C-alpha positions as protocol buffer text, in pm:
chain_id: "A"
residue {
  index: 1
  type: MET
  ca { x: 9780 y: 10381 z: 11391 }
}
residue {
  index: 2
  type: ASP
  ca { x: 9775 y: 10072 z: 11234 }
}
residue {
  index: 3
  type: CYS
  ca { x: 9759 y: 10230 z: 10842 }
}
residue {
  index: 4
  type: ILE
  ca { x: 9921 y: 10080 z: 10605 }
}
residue {
  index: 5
  type: PHE
  ca { x: 9964 y: 10436 z: 10410 }
}
residue {
  index: 6
  type: CYS
  ca { x: 10082 y: 10602 z: 10690 }
}
residue {
  index: 7
  type: LYS
  ca { x: 10341 y: 10325 z: 10739 }
}
residue {
  index: 8
  type: ILE
  ca { x: 10455 y: 10362 z: 10361 }
}
residue {
  index: 9
  type: ILE
  ca { x: 10468 y: 10729 z: 10409 }
}
residue {
  index: 10
  type: LYS
  ca { x: 10682 y: 10697 z: 10693 }
}
residue {
  index: 11
  type: GLY
  ca { x: 10925 y: 10422 z: 10519 }
}
residue {
  index: 12
  type: GLU
  ca { x: 10826 y: 10169 z: 10724 }
}
residue {
  index: 13
  type: ILE
  ca { x: 10678 y: 9973 z: 10468 }
}
residue {
  index: 14
  type: PRO
  ca { x: 10890 y: 9991 z: 10100 }
}
residue {
  index: 15
  type: SER
  ca { x: 10688 y: 10127 z: 9798 }
}
residue {
  index: 16
  type: THR
  ca { x: 10800 y: 10259 z: 9468 }
}
residue {
  index: 17
  type: LYS
  ca { x: 10751 y: 10604 z: 9469 }
}
residue {
  index: 18
  type: LEU
  ca { x: 10714 y: 10826 z: 9167 }
}
residue {
  index: 19
  type: TYR
  ca { x: 10660 y: 11167 z: 9362 }
}
residue {
  index: 20
  type: GLU
  ca { x: 10686 y: 11309 z: 9697 }
}
residue {
  index: 21
  type: ASP
  ca { x: 10655 y: 11670 z: 9835 }
}
residue {
  index: 22
  type: ASP
  ca { x: 10558 y: 11797 z: 10163 }
}
residue {
  index: 23
  type: GLU
  ca { x: 10182 y: 11711 z: 10118 }
}
residue {
  index: 24
  type: PHE
  ca { x: 10137 y: 11399 z: 9960 }
}
residue {
  index: 25
  type: ILE
  ca { x: 10317 y: 11086 z: 9755 }
}
residue {
  index: 26
  type: VAL
  ca { x: 10249 y: 10919 z: 9444 }
}
residue {
  index: 27
  type: ILE
  ca { x: 10342 y: 10540 z: 9423 }
}
residue {
  index: 28
  type: LYS
  ca { x: 10271 y: 10229 z: 9202 }
}
residue {
  index: 29
  type: ASP
  ca { x: 9979 y: 10009 z: 9339 }
}
residue {
  index: 30
  type: VAL
  ca { x: 10134 y: 9681 z: 9443 }
}
residue {
  index: 31
  type: ASN
  ca { x: 9805 y: 9498 z: 9327 }
}
residue {
  index: 32
  type: PRO
  ca { x: 9754 y: 9671 z: 8982 }
}
residue {
  index: 33
  type: GLN
  ca { x: 9419 y: 9682 z: 8815 }
}
residue {
  index: 34
  type: ALA
  ca { x: 9555 y: 9828 z: 8443 }
}
residue {
  index: 35
  type: PRO
  ca { x: 9906 y: 9847 z: 8313 }
}
residue {
  index: 36
  type: VAL
  ca { x: 9945 y: 10209 z: 8487 }
}
residue {
  index: 37
  type: HIS
  ca { x: 9797 y: 10208 z: 8828 }
}
residue {
  index: 38
  type: LEU
  ca { x: 9935 y: 10455 z: 9065 }
}
residue {
  index: 39
  type: LEU
  ca { x: 9809 y: 10594 z: 9406 }
}
residue {
  index: 40
  type: ALA
  ca { x: 9836 y: 10941 z: 9509 }
}
residue {
  index: 41
  type: ILE
  ca { x: 9823 y: 10961 z: 9896 }
}
residue {
  index: 42
  type: PRO
  ca { x: 9811 y: 11280 z: 10117 }
}
residue {
  index: 43
  type: LYS
  ca { x: 10067 y: 11273 z: 10415 }
}
residue {
  index: 44
  type: GLU
  ca { x: 9780 y: 11359 z: 10658 }
}
residue {
  index: 45
  type: HIS
  ca { x: 9557 y: 11078 z: 10770 }
}
residue {
  index: 46
  type: PHE
  ca { x: 9203 y: 11131 z: 10690 }
}
residue {
  index: 47
  type: ALA
  ca { x: 8950 y: 10853 z: 10586 }
}
residue {
  index: 48
  type: SER
  ca { x: 8815 y: 10998 z: 10264 }
}
residue {
  index: 49
  type: VAL
  ca { x: 8658 y: 11267 z: 10047 }
}
residue {
  index: 50
  type: ALA
  ca { x: 8371 y: 11322 z: 10306 }
}
residue {
  index: 51
  type: GLU
  ca { x: 8626 y: 11447 z: 10547 }
}
residue {
  index: 52
  type: LEU
  ca { x: 8753 y: 11730 z: 10317 }
}
residue {
  index: 53
  type: ASP
  ca { x: 8756 y: 12095 z: 10432 }
}
residue {
  index: 54
  type: ASP
  ca { x: 8906 y: 12380 z: 10237 }
}
residue {
  index: 55
  type: GLU
  ca { x: 9264 y: 12294 z: 10327 }
}
residue {
  index: 56
  type: ARG
  ca { x: 9197 y: 11938 z: 10236 }
}
residue {
  index: 57
  type: ALA
  ca { x: 9058 y: 12003 z: 9919 }
}
residue {
  index: 58
  type: VAL
  ca { x: 9352 y: 12213 z: 9791 }
}
residue {
  index: 59
  type: VAL
  ca { x: 9588 y: 11928 z: 9866 }
}
residue {
  index: 60
  type: VAL
  ca { x: 9338 y: 11672 z: 9682 }
}
residue {
  index: 61
  type: GLY
  ca { x: 9317 y: 11958 z: 9397 }
}
residue {
  index: 62
  type: LYS
  ca { x: 9723 y: 11931 z: 9367 }
}
residue {
  index: 63
  type: MET
  ca { x: 9711 y: 11550 z: 9379 }
}
residue {
  index: 64
  type: ILE
  ca { x: 9463 y: 11540 z: 9069 }
}
residue {
  index: 65
  type: LYS
  ca { x: 9694 y: 11799 z: 8885 }
}
residue {
  index: 66
  type: LYS
  ca { x: 10005 y: 11609 z: 8943 }
}
residue {
  index: 67
  type: LEU
  ca { x: 9845 y: 11260 z: 8849 }
}
residue {
  index: 68
  type: ALA
  ca { x: 9730 y: 11446 z: 8509 }
}
residue {
  index: 69
  type: GLU
  ca { x: 10106 y: 11525 z: 8454 }
}
residue {
  index: 70
  type: ILE
  ca { x: 10222 y: 11184 z: 8527 }
}
residue {
  index: 71
  type: ALA
  ca { x: 9955 y: 11032 z: 8300 }
}
residue {
  index: 72
  type: LYS
  ca { x: 10096 y: 11276 z: 8035 }
}
residue {
  index: 73
  type: GLU
  ca { x: 10459 y: 11164 z: 8103 }
}
residue {
  index: 74
  type: LYS
  ca { x: 10335 y: 10803 z: 8067 }
}
residue {
  index: 75
  type: GLY
  ca { x: 10197 y: 10875 z: 7752 }
}
residue {
  index: 76
  type: LEU
  ca { x: 9818 y: 10823 z: 7836 }
}
residue {
  index: 77
  type: ASP
  ca { x: 9664 y: 11025 z: 7552 }
}
residue {
  index: 78
  type: ASP
  ca { x: 9392 y: 10811 z: 7500 }
}
residue {
  index: 79
  type: GLY
  ca { x: 9274 y: 10836 z: 7822 }
}
residue {
  index: 80
  type: PHE
  ca { x: 9267 y: 10744 z: 8202 }
}
residue {
  index: 81
  type: ARG
  ca { x: 9098 y: 10736 z: 8528 }
}
residue {
  index: 82
  type: ILE
  ca { x: 9131 y: 10907 z: 8833 }
}
residue {
  index: 83
  type: ILE
  ca { x: 8889 y: 10765 z: 9106 }
}
residue {
  index: 84
  type: THR
  ca { x: 8857 y: 10766 z: 9508 }
}
residue {
  index: 85
  type: ASN
  ca { x: 8640 y: 10491 z: 9696 }
}
residue {
  index: 86
  type: LYS
  ca { x: 8442 y: 10574 z: 10016 }
}
residue {
  index: 87
  type: GLY
  ca { x: 8342 y: 10337 z: 10264 }
}
residue {
  index: 88
  type: LYS
  ca { x: 8227 y: 9974 z: 10241 }
}
residue {
  index: 89
  type: HIS
  ca { x: 7991 y: 10014 z: 9979 }
}
residue {
  index: 90
  type: GLY
  ca { x: 8226 y: 10206 z: 9786 }
}
residue {
  index: 91
  type: CYS
  ca { x: 8473 y: 9929 z: 9800 }
}
residue {
  index: 92
  type: GLN
  ca { x: 8746 y: 10145 z: 10006 }
}
residue {
  index: 93
  type: SER
  ca { x: 9015 y: 9907 z: 10113 }
}
residue {
  index: 94
  type: VAL
  ca { x: 9216 y: 10125 z: 10338 }
}
residue {
  index: 95
  type: ALA
  ca { x: 9046 y: 10408 z: 10558 }
}
residue {
  index: 96
  type: HIS
  ca { x: 9288 y: 10693 z: 10438 }
}
residue {
  index: 97
  type: LEU
  ca { x: 9200 y: 10899 z: 10136 }
}
residue {
  index: 98
  type: HIS
  ca { x: 9403 y: 10807 z: 9833 }
}
residue {
  index: 99
  type: LEU
  ca { x: 9317 y: 10886 z: 9470 }
}
residue {
  index: 100
  type: HIS
  ca { x: 9384 y: 10585 z: 9178 }
}
residue {
  index: 101
  type: LEU
  ca { x: 9519 y: 10665 z: 8841 }
}
residue {
  index: 102
  type: LEU
  ca { x: 9442 y: 10363 z: 8601 }
}
residue {
  index: 103
  type: GLY
  ca { x: 9500 y: 10374 z: 8227 }
}
residue {
  index: 104
  type: GLY
  ca { x: 9740 y: 10210 z: 7966 }
}
residue {
  index: 105
  type: ARG
  ca { x: 9438 y: 10004 z: 7804 }
}
residue {
  index: 106
  type: GLN
  ca { x: 9063 y: 10043 z: 7734 }
}
residue {
  index: 107
  type: LEU
  ca { x: 8929 y: 10040 z: 8071 }
}
residue {
  index: 108
  type: ASP
  ca { x: 8584 y: 9857 z: 8130 }
}
residue {
  index: 109
  type: GLU
  ca { x: 8263 y: 10088 z: 8178 }
}
residue {
  index: 110
  type: LYS
  ca { x: 8264 y: 9953 z: 8528 }
}
residue {
  index: 111
  type: MET
  ca { x: 8532 y: 10096 z: 8772 }
}
residue {
  index: 112
  type: GLY
  ca { x: 8863 y: 9938 z: 8740 }
}
């Protein structure tokens, strides 16, 4: 498999990890779209929210909870955005589910 996120999870590509457990990692985005731009990535490879089952949904829920905790730690009291993309029209650039945490400034009404 030639998935960049799988390679990051395996340590084959360096990243700045803020959190890691048995189910997912949280890293800094290498191309930030806001002062705080993090990615939460499940260790199990699956493409998008369209492939969620009950077990995967639990992991995604834990990822959202952890991103909210990190947002609080980073002082994003004025707000933040957690998003995921699905497919070409949803602007998904890597076919491995991931959540973006964006904050640290007034975000545009459009995504990003």
